[in-house]
Backbone and ligand atoms as CSV (ligand in chain L), in Angstrom:
chain,resi,resn,atom,element,x,y,z
A,1,MET,N,N,100.508,61.466,79.692
A,1,MET,CA,C,99.370,62.248,80.179
A,1,MET,C,C,98.289,62.390,79.237
A,2,SER,N,N,97.085,62.078,79.672
A,2,SER,CA,C,95.994,62.131,78.561
A,2,SER,C,C,95.684,63.541,78.240
A,3,THR,N,N,94.832,63.713,77.046
A,3,THR,CA,C,94.528,65.029,76.465
A,3,THR,C,C,93.750,65.836,77.658
A,4,ARG,N,N,92.974,65.101,78.320
A,4,ARG,CA,C,92.071,65.777,79.320
A,4,ARG,C,C,92.965,66.308,80.507
A,5,GLY,N,N,94.037,65.454,81.018
A,5,GLY,CA,C,95.005,65.751,82.072
A,5,GLY,C,C,95.482,67.078,81.610
A,6,LEU,N,N,96.060,67.181,80.360
A,6,LEU,CA,C,96.735,68.393,79.861
A,6,LEU,C,C,95.824,69.521,79.738
A,7,ILE,N,N,94.589,69.390,79.444
A,7,ILE,CA,C,93.867,70.561,79.494
A,7,ILE,C,C,93.479,71.112,80.884
A,8,LEU,N,N,93.408,70.154,81.786
A,8,LEU,CA,C,93.186,70.416,83.261
A,8,LEU,C,C,94.214,71.206,83.875
A,9,SER,N,N,95.500,70.655,83.462
A,9,SER,CA,C,96.684,71.173,84.304
A,9,SER,C,C,96.774,72.509,83.654
A,10,GLY,N,N,96.586,72.819,82.274
A,10,GLY,CA,C,96.674,74.095,81.632
A,10,GLY,C,C,95.889,75.126,82.347
A,11,LEU,N,N,94.580,74.641,82.522
A,11,LEU,CA,C,93.575,75.537,83.073
A,11,LEU,C,C,93.989,76.029,84.710
A,12,GLY,N,N,94.512,74.980,85.201
A,12,GLY,CA,C,95.066,75.247,86.709
A,12,GLY,C,C,96.153,76.458,86.705
A,13,LEU,N,N,97.161,76.300,85.634
A,13,LEU,CA,C,98.033,77.447,85.660
A,13,LEU,C,C,97.397,78.561,85.243
A,14,ALA,N,N,96.406,78.709,84.431
A,14,ALA,CA,C,95.940,80.063,83.912
A,14,ALA,C,C,95.262,80.676,85.206
A,15,LEU,N,N,94.623,79.837,86.028
A,15,LEU,CA,C,93.796,80.374,87.055
A,15,LEU,C,C,94.911,80.921,88.124
A,16,ALA,N,N,95.857,80.190,88.448
A,16,ALA,CA,C,96.853,80.581,89.382
A,16,ALA,C,C,97.667,81.960,88.987
A,17,ALA,N,N,97.764,82.007,87.492
A,17,ALA,CA,C,98.275,83.269,87.286
A,17,ALA,C,C,97.421,84.368,87.190
A,18,SER,N,N,96.119,84.120,86.964
A,18,SER,CA,C,95.268,85.409,87.155
A,18,SER,C,C,95.095,85.815,88.708
A,19,ALA,N,N,95.171,84.828,89.448
A,19,ALA,CA,C,95.067,85.228,90.905
A,19,ALA,C,C,96.240,85.959,91.415
A,20,ALA,N,N,97.272,85.554,90.813
A,20,ALA,CA,C,98.573,86.245,91.359
A,20,ALA,C,C,98.466,87.708,90.847
A,21,MET,N,N,98.007,87.889,89.575
A,21,MET,CA,C,97.969,89.306,88.921
A,21,MET,C,C,97.044,90.231,89.914
A,22,ALA,N,N,95.812,89.578,90.122
A,22,ALA,CA,C,94.899,90.340,90.979
A,22,ALA,C,C,95.351,90.827,92.195
A,23,SER,N,N,96.021,89.947,93.134
A,23,SER,CA,C,96.405,90.325,94.206
A,23,SER,C,C,97.668,91.019,94.449
A,24,ALA,N,N,98.469,90.933,93.392
A,24,ALA,CA,C,99.753,91.645,93.461
A,24,ALA,C,C,100.011,93.092,92.685
A,25,ALA,N,N,99.187,93.926,92.980
A,25,ALA,CA,C,99.354,95.395,92.359
A,25,ALA,C,C,100.901,95.743,92.892
A,26,THR,N,N,101.722,95.969,91.768
A,26,THR,CA,C,103.048,96.379,92.304
A,26,THR,C,C,103.227,97.565,92.852
A,27,PRO,N,N,104.237,97.984,93.778
A,27,PRO,CA,C,104.415,99.272,94.077
A,27,PRO,C,C,104.356,100.378,93.080
A,28,ALA,N,N,104.977,100.040,91.906
A,28,ALA,CA,C,105.189,101.093,90.714
A,28,ALA,C,C,103.690,101.486,90.359
A,29,ALA,N,N,102.832,100.285,90.139
A,29,ALA,CA,C,101.471,100.646,89.907
A,29,ALA,C,C,100.597,101.352,90.917
A,30,GLU,N,N,100.862,101.065,91.958
A,30,GLU,CA,C,100.338,101.846,93.201
A,30,GLU,C,C,100.812,103.398,92.947
A,31,GLY,N,N,102.000,103.482,92.607
A,31,GLY,CA,C,102.684,104.764,92.795
A,31,GLY,C,C,101.944,105.523,91.433
A,32,LYS,N,N,101.669,104.927,90.510
A,32,LYS,CA,C,100.996,105.562,89.087
A,32,LYS,C,C,99.719,106.047,89.605
A,33,ALA,N,N,98.776,105.297,90.557
A,33,ALA,CA,C,97.753,105.603,90.765
A,33,ALA,C,C,97.726,106.803,91.737
A,34,LEU,N,N,98.722,106.803,92.682
A,34,LEU,CA,C,99.029,107.904,93.560
A,34,LEU,C,C,99.116,109.050,92.888
A,35,ALA,N,N,100.173,109.114,91.917
A,35,ALA,CA,C,100.616,110.366,90.993
A,35,ALA,C,C,99.423,111.001,90.546
A,36,SER,N,N,98.286,110.240,90.233
A,36,SER,CA,C,97.100,110.837,89.787
A,36,SER,C,C,96.138,111.584,90.838
A,37,SER,N,N,95.883,110.498,91.963
A,37,SER,CA,C,95.093,110.916,93.084
A,37,SER,C,C,95.647,111.977,93.880
A,38,GLN,N,N,96.891,112.078,94.063
A,38,GLN,CA,C,97.517,113.146,94.748
A,38,GLN,C,C,97.967,114.511,93.938
A,39,GLY,N,N,97.554,114.503,92.783
A,39,GLY,CA,C,97.781,115.700,91.972
A,39,GLY,C,C,99.193,115.678,91.413
A,40,CYS,N,N,99.930,114.838,91.458
A,40,CYS,CA,C,101.503,115.017,90.885
A,40,CYS,C,C,101.207,115.283,89.541
A,41,ASP,N,N,100.400,114.538,88.670
A,41,ASP,CA,C,100.222,114.539,87.263
A,41,ASP,C,C,99.790,116.007,86.836
A,42,MET,N,N,99.121,116.738,87.631
A,42,MET,CA,C,98.675,118.030,87.288
A,42,MET,C,C,99.935,118.973,86.821
A,43,CYS,N,N,100.924,118.795,87.492
A,43,CYS,CA,C,102.110,119.593,87.291
A,43,CYS,C,C,103.146,118.772,86.535
A,44,HIS,N,N,103.255,117.726,86.817
A,44,HIS,CA,C,104.388,116.878,86.266
A,44,HIS,C,C,103.757,116.054,84.840
A,45,VAL,N,N,103.574,116.842,83.862
A,45,VAL,CA,C,103.110,116.389,82.666
A,45,VAL,C,C,103.902,117.068,81.476
A,46,ALA,N,N,103.972,116.469,80.240
A,46,ALA,CA,C,104.702,117.015,79.220
A,46,ALA,C,C,103.858,118.366,78.996
A,47,GLY,N,N,104.664,119.611,78.791
A,47,GLY,CA,C,104.035,120.876,78.660
A,47,GLY,C,C,103.586,121.413,80.025
A,48,GLY,N,N,103.552,120.819,81.066
A,48,GLY,CA,C,103.225,121.328,82.400
A,48,GLY,C,C,104.206,122.029,82.953
A,49,MET,N,N,104.102,122.612,84.187
A,49,MET,CA,C,105.060,123.364,84.873
A,49,MET,C,C,106.187,122.877,85.565
A,50,ALA,N,N,106.002,121.534,85.505
A,50,ALA,CA,C,107.223,120.514,85.848
A,50,ALA,C,C,107.522,119.493,84.930
A,51,LYS,N,N,108.600,118.807,84.968
A,51,LYS,CA,C,108.977,117.835,84.069
A,51,LYS,C,C,108.129,116.604,84.350
A,52,PRO,N,N,107.623,115.807,83.495
A,52,PRO,CA,C,107.123,114.453,83.946
A,52,PRO,C,C,108.072,113.774,84.833
A,53,LEU,N,N,107.253,113.037,85.791
A,53,LEU,CA,C,107.793,112.275,86.844
A,53,LEU,C,C,108.970,111.297,86.237
A,54,SER,N,N,108.842,110.741,84.995
A,54,SER,CA,C,109.734,109.855,84.382
A,54,SER,C,C,111.075,110.422,83.958
A,55,SER,N,N,111.155,111.641,84.029
A,55,SER,CA,C,112.514,112.329,83.738
A,55,SER,C,C,113.334,112.303,85.113
A,56,TYR,N,N,112.782,111.901,86.147
A,56,TYR,CA,C,113.649,111.793,87.467
A,56,TYR,C,C,114.129,110.365,87.714
A,57,VAL,N,N,113.989,109.488,86.662
A,57,VAL,CA,C,114.144,108.134,86.793
A,57,VAL,C,C,115.640,107.789,87.325
A,58,GLY,N,N,116.701,108.583,86.951
A,58,GLY,CA,C,118.055,108.443,87.401
A,58,GLY,C,C,118.419,108.905,88.865
A,59,ASP,N,N,117.514,109.684,89.499
A,59,ASP,CA,C,117.732,110.257,90.765
A,59,ASP,C,C,117.840,109.103,91.903
A,60,SER,N,N,118.447,109.346,92.937
A,60,SER,CA,C,118.579,108.458,94.101
A,60,SER,C,C,117.169,108.458,94.912
A,61,ASP,N,N,116.919,107.198,95.497
A,61,ASP,CA,C,115.832,107.156,96.299
A,61,ASP,C,C,115.883,108.459,97.282
A,62,SER,N,N,116.807,108.688,98.026
A,62,SER,CA,C,116.931,109.675,99.105
A,62,SER,C,C,116.535,110.985,98.593
A,63,ARG,N,N,117.080,111.378,97.265
A,63,ARG,CA,C,116.742,112.531,96.746
A,63,ARG,C,C,115.334,112.752,96.403
A,64,LEU,N,N,114.592,111.761,95.677
A,64,LEU,CA,C,113.395,111.601,95.450
A,64,LEU,C,C,112.470,111.878,96.655
A,65,GLU,N,N,112.800,111.062,97.644
A,65,GLU,CA,C,111.915,111.196,99.043
A,65,GLU,C,C,111.938,112.618,99.444
A,66,ALA,N,N,113.311,113.117,99.459
A,66,ALA,CA,C,113.351,114.454,100.174
A,66,ALA,C,C,112.739,115.467,99.341
A,67,ALA,N,N,112.805,115.363,98.129
A,67,ALA,CA,C,112.009,116.366,97.111
A,67,ALA,C,C,110.633,116.164,97.365
A,68,ILE,N,N,110.024,115.045,97.379
A,68,ILE,CA,C,108.627,115.079,97.644
A,68,ILE,C,C,108.270,115.422,99.074
A,69,LEU,N,N,108.895,115.031,99.927
A,69,LEU,CA,C,108.245,115.411,101.356
A,69,LEU,C,C,108.683,116.882,101.752
A,70,ASP,N,N,109.639,117.608,101.063
A,70,ASP,CA,C,109.962,118.762,101.572
A,70,ASP,C,C,110.585,119.558,100.398
A,71,PRO,N,N,109.894,119.967,99.300
A,71,PRO,CA,C,110.550,120.456,98.004
A,71,PRO,C,C,111.410,121.518,98.206
A,72,LYS,N,N,110.764,122.672,98.976
A,72,LYS,CA,C,111.488,123.866,99.265
A,72,LYS,C,C,112.983,123.666,99.771
A,73,LYS,N,N,112.892,122.824,100.744
A,73,LYS,CA,C,114.194,122.515,101.431
A,73,LYS,C,C,115.034,121.690,100.461
A,74,ALA,N,N,114.514,120.575,99.776
A,74,ALA,CA,C,115.490,119.931,98.830
A,74,ALA,C,C,115.988,120.472,97.664
A,75,LEU,N,N,115.073,121.228,97.143
A,75,LEU,CA,C,115.220,121.874,95.739
A,75,LEU,C,C,115.350,123.284,95.584
A,76,GLY,N,N,115.145,124.120,96.734
A,76,GLY,CA,C,115.170,125.437,96.732
A,76,GLY,C,C,113.801,126.277,96.780
A,77,ALA,N,N,113.985,127.245,97.560
A,77,ALA,CA,C,112.796,128.095,98.159
A,77,ALA,C,C,111.826,128.489,96.945
A,78,ASN,N,N,112.275,128.716,95.871
A,78,ASN,CA,C,111.367,129.117,94.700
A,78,ASN,C,C,110.681,127.904,94.082
A,79,VAL,N,N,110.718,126.704,94.304
A,79,VAL,CA,C,110.199,125.570,93.671
A,79,VAL,C,C,108.584,125.600,94.108
A,80,MET,N,N,107.804,125.718,92.993
A,80,MET,CA,C,106.317,125.877,93.162
A,80,MET,C,C,105.839,124.367,93.378
A,81,MET,N,N,106.389,123.687,94.424
A,81,MET,CA,C,105.568,122.329,94.565
A,81,MET,C,C,105.216,122.297,96.071
A,82,PRO,N,N,104.207,121.701,96.398
A,82,PRO,CA,C,103.576,121.739,97.616
A,82,PRO,C,C,104.352,120.492,98.387
A,83,PRO,N,N,104.760,120.731,99.828
A,83,PRO,CA,C,105.331,119.590,100.443
A,83,PRO,C,C,104.221,118.451,100.737
A,84,PHE,N,N,104.686,117.219,100.628
A,84,PHE,CA,C,103.872,116.133,100.909
A,84,PHE,C,C,104.136,115.453,102.337
A,85,ARG,N,N,105.077,116.063,103.289
A,85,ARG,CA,C,105.126,115.542,104.423
A,85,ARG,C,C,103.887,115.602,105.279
A,86,GLY,N,N,103.482,114.275,105.858
A,86,GLY,CA,C,102.411,114.277,106.594
A,86,GLY,C,C,101.109,113.982,105.629
A,87,LYS,N,N,101.353,113.881,104.489
A,87,LYS,CA,C,100.122,113.584,103.464
A,87,LYS,C,C,100.314,112.210,103.019
A,88,LEU,N,N,101.468,111.493,103.035
A,88,LEU,CA,C,101.760,110.221,102.473
A,88,LEU,C,C,102.178,109.318,103.427
A,89,SER,N,N,101.686,108.103,103.539
A,89,SER,CA,C,102.300,107.153,104.380
A,89,SER,C,C,103.733,106.671,103.872
A,90,ALA,N,N,104.430,106.193,104.579
A,90,ALA,CA,C,105.596,105.544,104.126
A,90,ALA,C,C,105.554,104.665,103.015
A,91,ALA,N,N,104.453,103.769,102.939
A,91,ALA,CA,C,104.260,102.885,101.886
A,91,ALA,C,C,103.971,103.722,100.562
A,92,GLN,N,N,103.147,104.836,100.637
A,92,GLN,CA,C,102.850,105.586,99.731
A,92,GLN,C,C,104.033,106.372,99.120
A,93,LEU,N,N,104.990,106.829,100.003
A,93,LEU,CA,C,106.018,107.456,99.480
A,93,LEU,C,C,107.013,106.409,98.703
A,94,ALA,N,N,107.004,105.298,99.292
A,94,ALA,CA,C,107.878,104.253,98.785
A,94,ALA,C,C,107.386,103.767,97.267
A,95,ALA,N,N,106.030,103.821,97.132
A,95,ALA,CA,C,105.280,103.516,96.046
A,95,ALA,C,C,105.507,104.492,94.756
A,96,LEU,N,N,105.446,105.695,95.205
A,96,LEU,CA,C,105.722,106.970,94.246
A,96,LEU,C,C,107.290,106.806,93.736
A,97,VAL,N,N,108.228,106.560,94.750
A,97,VAL,CA,C,109.618,106.360,94.269
A,97,VAL,C,C,109.733,105.329,93.438
A,98,ALA,N,N,109.035,104.092,93.540
A,98,ALA,CA,C,109.262,103.082,92.931
A,98,ALA,C,C,108.639,103.214,91.267
A,99,TYR,N,N,107.532,104.063,91.410
A,99,TYR,CA,C,106.799,104.349,90.115
A,99,TYR,C,C,107.914,105.337,89.330
A,100,ILE,N,N,108.473,106.260,89.828
A,100,ILE,CA,C,109.386,107.159,89.198
A,100,ILE,C,C,110.618,106.336,88.728
A,101,LYS,N,N,111.195,105.441,89.545
A,101,LYS,CA,C,112.304,104.636,89.134
A,101,LYS,C,C,111.993,103.467,88.195
A,102,ALA,N,N,110.720,103.310,88.075
A,102,ALA,CA,C,110.315,102.399,86.905
A,102,ALA,C,C,110.156,103.363,85.584
A,103,GLY,N,N,110.639,104.376,85.684
A,103,GLY,CA,C,110.536,105.291,84.448
A,103,GLY,C,C,108.943,105.712,84.319
A,104,GLY,N,N,108.199,106.037,85.219
A,104,GLY,CA,C,106.800,106.273,85.080
A,104,GLY,C,C,105.919,105.358,84.546
A,105,ARG,N,N,106.181,104.139,84.741
A,105,ARG,CA,C,105.243,103.087,84.252
A,105,ARG,C,C,104.868,102.203,85.275
L,1,LIG,C1,C,101.895,122.600,91.881
L,1,LIG,C2,C,102.686,121.717,90.971
L,1,LIG,C3,C,103.365,120.271,91.653
L,1,LIG,C4,C,102.845,119.231,92.214
L,1,LIG,C5,C,101.328,119.110,92.512
L,1,LIG,C6,C,103.765,118.359,92.418
L,1,LIG,N1,N,105.019,118.791,91.845
L,1,LIG,FE1,FE,106.912,117.787,92.053
L,1,LIG,N2,N,107.693,119.634,91.241
L,1,LIG,C7,C,107.149,120.638,90.899
L,1,LIG,C8,C,107.967,121.590,90.340
L,1,LIG,C9,C,107.741,122.821,89.800
L,1,LIG,C10,C,109.282,121.152,90.569
L,1,LIG,C11,C,110.871,121.546,90.170
L,1,LIG,C12,C,111.074,121.791,88.856
L,1,LIG,C13,C,111.009,120.570,88.079
L,1,LIG,O1,O,111.947,119.569,88.371
L,1,LIG,O2,O,110.463,120.569,86.817
L,1,LIG,C14,C,109.045,119.720,91.172
L,1,LIG,C15,C,110.056,118.862,91.541
L,1,LIG,C16,C,109.777,117.509,91.756
L,1,LIG,C17,C,110.756,116.478,92.025
L,1,LIG,C18,C,112.196,116.729,92.088
L,1,LIG,C19,C,113.122,115.922,90.887
L,1,LIG,C20,C,114.479,116.449,91.082
L,1,LIG,O3,O,115.424,115.579,91.675
L,1,LIG,O4,O,115.008,117.442,90.572
L,1,LIG,C21,C,110.230,115.292,92.408
L,1,LIG,C22,C,110.808,113.946,92.535
L,1,LIG,C23,C,108.761,115.601,92.209
L,1,LIG,N3,N,108.602,116.873,92.086
L,1,LIG,C24,C,107.675,114.613,92.620
L,1,LIG,C25,C,106.417,114.878,92.710
L,1,LIG,C26,C,105.511,114.038,93.240
L,1,LIG,C27,C,105.760,112.557,93.478
L,1,LIG,C28,C,104.274,114.709,93.498
L,1,LIG,C29,C,103.007,114.283,93.893
L,1,LIG,C30,C,102.954,113.602,95.218
L,1,LIG,C31,C,104.594,116.012,92.897
L,1,LIG,N4,N,105.876,116.128,92.666
L,1,LIG,C32,C,103.638,117.184,92.950
L,1,LIG,C33,C,105.735,120.965,90.778
L,1,LIG,C34,C,104.685,120.132,91.327
């Protein structure tokens, strides 16, 4: 292959890679944005009233979902976390769970 051919095919690869990155925000990345926009981060921070979301990395999906949708039912009547049932779409709930299971990244 000529030098010019190599340069052109390299450019094509770089363009394809950046297009893929722009279109595919991962569920975990979406969950990170939701943790901020939904206010999770206000309580779930180091030194806050609740542990950082990353500390729940080992929990099962079903426990995380139950805790987010209906904290008082899943975790106990004294838990000072508002229920998010009806406030999150199924995709948003899945994104938050993916974010937590990715260790808060
Ligand atoms: C008003 C404060 C507050 C807000 C807002 C809040 N939480 Fe919580 N959350 C708590 C408290 C307090 C607990 C229970 C104590 C703890 O685990 O630190 C808790 C527990 C949890 C648990 C249970 C973990 C387990 O298995 O023990 C999960 C998961 C969770 N929160 C996720 C979220 C997500 C996701 C959001 C945003 C959609 C959110 N929380 C918003 C205060 C809050």
